[in-house]
Structure formats: structure tokens, C-alpha cells
N, C-alpha and C positions, 0 to 999 in steps of 0.2 A: 733563685728569685732575682729579678733585675732590680738593682738599687736605683731608684728613681729620685734620690736625694740631690737635686741640683737647683740652682737659681732659675726662676721663671722669668722670662722675658715677656712682658705684657704692656699694652695689649698687643695681640698678634692678629694677623690677617691670613685667612686661608681662603685661596682662590681655587675653587673646585665646583664644576657644574653637575657632577653625578651625585644624586641624593644619597645613594647607598655609601658611596665613598665618603661623603660629608658625615654621615652617621658614624662611620668607622673612625674617622679622624677626631670627631668630637668626643667619642667614647675614650679614645687613647689620651686625649689632652686632659680629660677630666681625671684620668688616672694619675697624671702628673700633678694635679692640684689646681688646674685652671678652672675658673668659674665662668658662668655664662657671660657676664659682662666683661671678661678678659678676651673674648674671641669674636672677631668679625668674620662673617662668611660672605663671600661674593661669588656669583656665578658667571660673571662676564669681566672682561678687561675694563669696560667702561664704569661699572659699579665699583670695581676695585680701586680705580683712580679717584673716584669721589671719596670712598672711605679713607683712602691713603691720605688725601689732601686735607681732610677735616680732622685726622687724628695723628698722634705721634706714635706710629707703629714701631714696635721694637723687634718683631720677628715675623718673617713672612714664609708661607708655605704655599708653593704655586704649582698648579697643573699647567701643562703647555697646550693641550688640545681644548681650546675654549670656543664658545659659540661665535664670538666676534673677533677672534684672532689668535695669535700665537702668544702663549705666556712669555716667551723670550722677549717679545716686544715691551711687555709690562716691566720685566726685570730691567731691561736697558733704560726705559724711561725714568725708573726709580733712581738708578745710579746716575743718570744724566742730571737729575735734580740735585745731585750733590750728596745724596745719602750713602754714606760709605760704612756706617757702624751696624745698622740692622742686618743680621744674618738672613740669607734667603735660601731656603731649601726647595729644590724641584722634586715633586712627587709625580712621576709620569709613567705611562705604559710605553712610551717611545724609548727604544734602546739603540737607535742609530748613532754611531760615533759622531757623525757631523753635527747632529742635533745636541749631543752632550757637550761637545767642544763649543758650540755656539752659546749654550746656556751658561757654561763656565766662563767664557771669554767676555760676556757682557756684565758678569758680576754675581752669579750664583755661587754661593759657598758650598752647596751640596747637591747631590743628584742621586735620588733613590727611586728604584722601580716599584710600581704599584703591586707587582707580583709577590712582593715580600710579605711574610706573615705579620701579625700584629706585634710579636716580640721583637722582630728585626726592625720594624719601623719605630717602635719605642726606643730601641738602642740608637737609632740614627737620630731621632729627635733629641734624645739625651746628649749626644755627642755634640750636636749643633748648640744646644743650650749651654753646654760647658765651653763653648768657644772654639770647638775643633771643626775642621773641614771633613766632609764625609762624602764619599763616592761609592756607590754600590760596587762591591768587589767583582761582580759579574762583569761589569763594564770597564772597571778600573784596570783589569789586567789587559784588556785589549788596548786601552789608552796608553798604558806604559809601553806595550810593544810597539805601538805607533811612534811613541816619543823616542824609543831606542833607535827605531829604523831611521827617523828623521835626524838623530843626532841631538835631540833636544836635552837629553840627560847629560849634564856637563861632565868633562873629564877633569882630573886633577891638574893637568897642564894648563887647561883653560882658566881655572880659578886661580892658580898661582901666578899667571901672567897679568890678571886684570884686577885682583883684589888682594887685600892684606890678610883676610881670613883664609886660613889653609885647612881644608877638610880632607880627610883620606877618601879614597874611592869608595870604601865601605860606608863611610859616614854620608857621602853624597847620595849613595843608593838608598840608605835608610831614610835620609831627608825627603828624597823624591817620593818614596812610598807614603810616608806620613802626610805629605802635602797633598796626596791624592786620596786621603781618607782611610788608609789602612791603619788598623790597630797594631799594636806591638806583636800580638800572636799572628795576625795575618801576615805582617811584614816578615816575621821569623819564617813562616811556612814558605813564603815566596823566595827567600834567601837561603833556605835550608840551614838556618841557625835557630838557636832558642830565643824565646821571647825575652829572657833575661839578658842575653847578649844584645839584643835590640835595644833594650833599655839602657844598657851601659853605653852604647853608641849614641843614644839620645842624650844622655847626660853630658857626654863629651861635646856634642853639637851645641848644647845650651851654654857650656862654658866658653867655647870658642866664639859663639855669636853674642855672648853676654846677655842672655835671656833666661826667662824662668817657665816658659810654657810653649806648647807646640804651635799655638796661634802666633805668638810673638816671633818664634823661630822661623815659621813659614814667611811671615811678613817681612822680617829682616833679610832672609835669604833672597827674596824677590827684590828687595830694595838694592842689594849689592850685587845682583846679578847671578846668584848661584841657582836660582830657579826662574823660569820664564813665566 
């Protein structure tokens, strides 16, 4: 049974034009403990902007394929307004790498495909509520491959030459995985090590970056150039 004991960010805004998907999301959010007055639903970008401007939204769940435009435009407008705290999770059927890159680059904190079942979606929402970044493993693997090919995953030499924090190559790889939404178990599977070994690496990363959470580790790593 999935443990749903986590702080609720409310009110939240769900931007989704499909009535069936709205019902699905509504049912899942009620399972977490959200009440009717905690959730705003919008079917278009224009209505979403009105709701957002009239309320202090704490959590956003955004579809991309909307009647009056692309949800990425809305995410960009929210971040351009100076809102940096409220997490934004994309829930979309689009799985093109370019689309995912664009969504993340303008400020989305998570990206999950609609094809996932309810339990997987609940897990993703729980991770977001706990302050973690989440990217659907199906697409995260492809993103990491592309990052490796482009040399985006930093090397030890690069880090030693430009910052004072020194992470091992293994720790850098773990950091990159968790920054892309992988759990300890998923990271271990990708690196062919146990989840417990991954947790040991994460603790060492926390110590070296002087933080106490994954979110803070990712933020700090980006600030000092370990992550792009």
C-alpha cells in the first residue's frame, strides 16, 4: 500500500481539458486528502491565467496539449512572473524529448506520461509534494543518454577545476540521476548497484554540499555548476 502521508500544497491548479482525465486526477487528489475547495480546474490557458492571478497557487499540474495553446507557454509565463516556489508537474501524453526538454527548461519540476496507471501517478504526485523532482523513467533514460552524448554530465576534472566541492565520479552520477527524478531503487538499477549503496552515496553528497534533502542538493549543485 502506498504511503500517502505527506504535506498537501494547497490550493492547487489543474490544467486539463479532457473530462475523463479531470475525473481521474480529481479522484487521485481526493485520496491524498484534498477537498473540493483545495483544487481549481482549468480547461484552457486563458482560464488558468485568470485563476492563477486571483489566487496564491501552491502546486500546479499542467497538460500541454490545450485548446488555446501549449501548456509550456503557461509554465513559462508563471516563472516569468517571478514564481519560483510552487512546484509544477507536467502530465502529458507527449513523450518527444524536445518537448520534455522545453518543459523542464522553462521551469517544470516534473514530467509524467498520462499512460501511467493511477498508482504510478500517485507516486509521482507524492514525490512532488515532498519537494522532489520527478521525471517519468521511460523518458528519463533517454534524456540521460542524450546528456552523456553531449557531455552535459560533468566529469571529476571539470568540478575540481571550477569549484571547491569535490564529488567522486560515482557521486556525480548518482546526483545526476536523482536530479532527473530517479528513486534510489531506480538509480541503483541503472548503475548496477544496490539501493543501499545509492543511499550511502546520497548521504556523502549531502555532507559535501552541506544540505539535508534531495531538493536542496539539486538546487545547490545547480548553483555551483555541478548540474546544468
